[in-house]
C-alpha positions, 0 to 999 in steps of 0.5 A: 433606447430599446431594453435589452431583453431578458436572458431568462424565458417564461416556457409553458408547458403542455400542461399549463405548467410554466418553466423558466429557461437560459442559454449561457456560455461555459467555455470552449469545445476542443475545436475552440466553439463557444460551449454553450448550456440550457438550464431549465428551473421551476421558479424565475427567482431559482433561474436568476440565482443560478445565471448569477451564480455561474456569472461570478464563477466564470469570473472568478475562474472557479466554474465548472462545466456540467458533465455526467462523468461517474465515479466508476469513470473517474476512478478508471481514469485516475488510475490510468493517469498513475503511470508510475505505479508498480504493479502491486500497489496498482492492484492494491489501490484497484481492490481498495477502491471497488468498495467506492465504485460498488456504492457510488460508481454508478452516480455522476460525480459532480451530484455526489454530496457529503450525505452520498459519502457519509451514507456509503461510509456506514453502510461499509462498517455495517456489512460491506465486504461480498464473497459470491453471493453472500454478504459477510462481516463488516469493513475494519475501519482501517480498511474503509479509511484506505479507502476515503484517503484513496477516494479523496485523492481521485476527487482532488485530481478532479478539482485540480482539473476544474471537472469538480468544484469541490472534494466532497470526500473530504468533508466526511467523518472517518470512522475511528480505527485502534492502533494495535501493537505490533507483535515482535519478538524477543532476542531470546524467542529469535534466537530460540527460532534460529536454534529451532530451524538450524537444520532445515534446507533453507536455513539461510533463509530463515536467518535473512528474515530474522535479519530484516529482509522483506520476503520479497527480498528474499525470494528475490536473492540471486546467487549473483547478488551474492558475494560469499568472498567479500561477505556481502549480498546486493538487495535488487530484487523482489519476487512478489505475488499479484493476483496470483500471479508471480512479479519480479521487479526492482526495489521501489526507492533507491533505498531499498537496493542496498548492500549488506554484510554477511556475518559468519554465520549466513556465510557458513549457511549460504554455503551449506545451502549453495552445496546442497543444491548443486548435488540436487542439480546433478541428482535431477539432471534435465529436470533442474530449472535451467539458468535463464538472464535477469528478470525484466522488470518491465515484462515481469519475465521470471528468471529461474535456476539462479534464485537462491531459495529454490525448491530441490528442483531449482524452483523458485517458491511462491511467496505464500509457501514461504509465509505458511512455512514460516507459521508452521516452523514457529508452532513447531518450535513453540514459539509466539506466532506472529507474522512473517513481515514482523520479523522485519519489526522484530529486527528493527526493535531489537537493533533499536534497543541495542542502541544501534542509530536510527539513520542506521536501522532504516538503511539496513532495512531499506527504508526511505527514511529514517522517521518512517522506520521510527514510527513503524518499525521499532516498538518497546517490549516487555523486558524492555519497559521493565529495563526501563523501570530498574533504570528509572528506580536506580536513578530515584535511588541517586544511582549513577549505574544502569541495569544490564539490559533485559532484552 
């Protein structure tokens, strides 16, 4: 019986050197025909080992067909497949992955190693950000970790599709990052701020911010969402800025769309603002913004004339202006300057310190879960720690009386 020919052939190059080559099936082409690849190695031992590995991987269903697709192309494919991302989130993902694109985007994805990922992380932590032609300060560990999380998701998707054999991004050690305690205002500071801005034209807006509404929710609120008789508002629009472009959209989750009660102070502030806007409309005449239909969440068309928070000509404010104005007012009031978004943290913290159930705080803030609220939006305050110390001291003395809340 004739011996079957050796599938690995010896090939002699023009310079006399020898190479070892074999052809093997790696699957099927899109048209159903056999897809064969040729492999060439310096030694017969290497060729035999690789052929045996390919055969074993095919039997286990773990064989990865060779492909020269780059990391940048892999990122593009992943982003294109995320159909349910909001405009802002998509931009955030793309911006974060730019760091990976700039360092390893040119590499073939199937050839990326853990060493490549580690080298990228080291460079990003050393001098990762470029502004124009100038390389500026290093990236923060948190920024690098966010990028690694997204890049790991890109590679994991490729693994699930059979394009990669394993996710090397997961093998890289994440840089340590320090957690900075969120800065919040005490009840006295929050009250002082509202007192200081009580004469402001947009007093109602600043009240909404201290009541825990997001910046986009305050700026996206329409008069059609306000019921001064029933004393409620319905939060169902958000006005944000994405890469300089204004986007108006509905909340990301069902819990984000919510109806909240208005207290008498807010009803009074909104009534005064509504009357002021009527006078401004009459004074401006044709220059005042014309009402239009509600913004289309698909096309992003912006509606003017129905927003609650507008300038004297009925034009909605840019989100950046609103944040800057808050900082200026806080400084003018002589208060510790916190981020505008920290007013949401202040709201959640003050509610928690006064015994409001976590589930209620979560619903008020429009969070997807109560666990997220406790983990992210509830913080301790120095006065609260003092009160806790007094409670412990009284308990150790056998006193049943609890001290009055210091907040």
